[in-house]
C-alpha positions in Angstrom: -11.8 -38.6 3.2 -10.7 -37.4 -0.2 -10.5 -39.8 -3.1 -7.2 -40.9 -4.7 -5.8 -38.3 -7.0 -6.3 -38.9 -10.7 -2.9 -39.5 -12.2 -1.8 -39.1 -15.8 1.6 -40.7 -15.8 3.9 -40.7 -18.8 6.5 -43.4 -18.9 10.2 -43.4 -20.0 11.0 -46.7 -21.6 14.3 -48.3 -22.7 15.1 -49.7 -26.1 13.3 -52.9 -25.2 10.1 -51.1 -24.3 10.5 -51.7 -20.5 9.3 -49.0 -18.3 12.2 -47.3 -16.5 10.8 -44.0 -15.1 7.6 -42.1 -14.6 6.8 -38.5 -15.4 4.1 -36.7 -13.4 2.9 -33.1 -13.4 4.2 -31.1 -10.5 0.6 -31.0 -9.1 0.3 -34.8 -9.2 3.7 -35.2 -7.6 2.9 -32.8 -4.8 -0.4 -34.5 -4.1 1.3 -37.9 -3.9 4.0 -36.5 -1.5 1.3 -34.9 0.7 -0.6 -38.2 0.8 2.5 -40.2 1.7 3.3 -37.7 4.5 -0.3 -38.1 5.8 0.0 -41.9 5.7 3.3 -41.7 7.6 1.6 -39.6 10.4 -1.3 -42.1 10.5 1.1 -45.0 10.8 3.1 -43.2 13.6 0.0 -42.6 15.6 -1.6 -46.0 15.1 -0.9 -47.0 18.7 -2.0 -43.7 20.3 -5.1 -43.9 22.5 -8.4 -42.7 20.9 -10.3 -40.0 22.7 -14.0 -39.8 21.9 -15.1 -36.6 20.3 -17.7 -35.9 23.0 -15.0 -36.1 25.7 -12.8 -33.7 23.8 -15.7 -31.3 23.4 -16.5 -31.5 27.1 -12.9 -31.1 28.1 -12.5 -27.8 26.2 -15.9 -26.5 26.9 -17.2 -26.4 23.4 -20.2 -28.6 23.9 -21.7 -26.0 26.2 -20.7 -23.1 23.9 -22.3 -24.8 20.9 -25.5 -25.5 22.9 -25.6 -21.9 23.9 -25.1 -20.8 20.3 -28.1 -22.9 19.3 -30.2 -21.0 21.7 -29.0 -17.6 20.5 -30.8 -15.6 17.8 -28.8 -15.0 14.7 -28.6 -11.3 13.8 -27.7 -9.8 10.4 -24.7 -7.7 9.5 -26.8 -4.5 9.5 -28.0 -5.1 13.1 -24.4 -5.7 14.3 -23.1 -2.5 12.5 -26.0 -0.5 14.0 -25.3 -1.8 17.5 -21.6 -0.8 17.1 -22.4 2.8 16.3 
């Protein structure tokens, strides 16, 4: 999870000094909008059933592929290029 964005707001005030609007950089604004969209998706999916990671891995066959990958020697780029010649 990423931390909350660091904001550097500037305020527009009226003649009495009351804050009426906020000015943010485009980057700060876009980060806030992205975070709001992410939160909306989370809220929409709150009632969806949760599938354990291990079940998903098993269902798509990655658990076995990962295990097989652990048992496979890692070869360097030069060895791969030589084998392709």
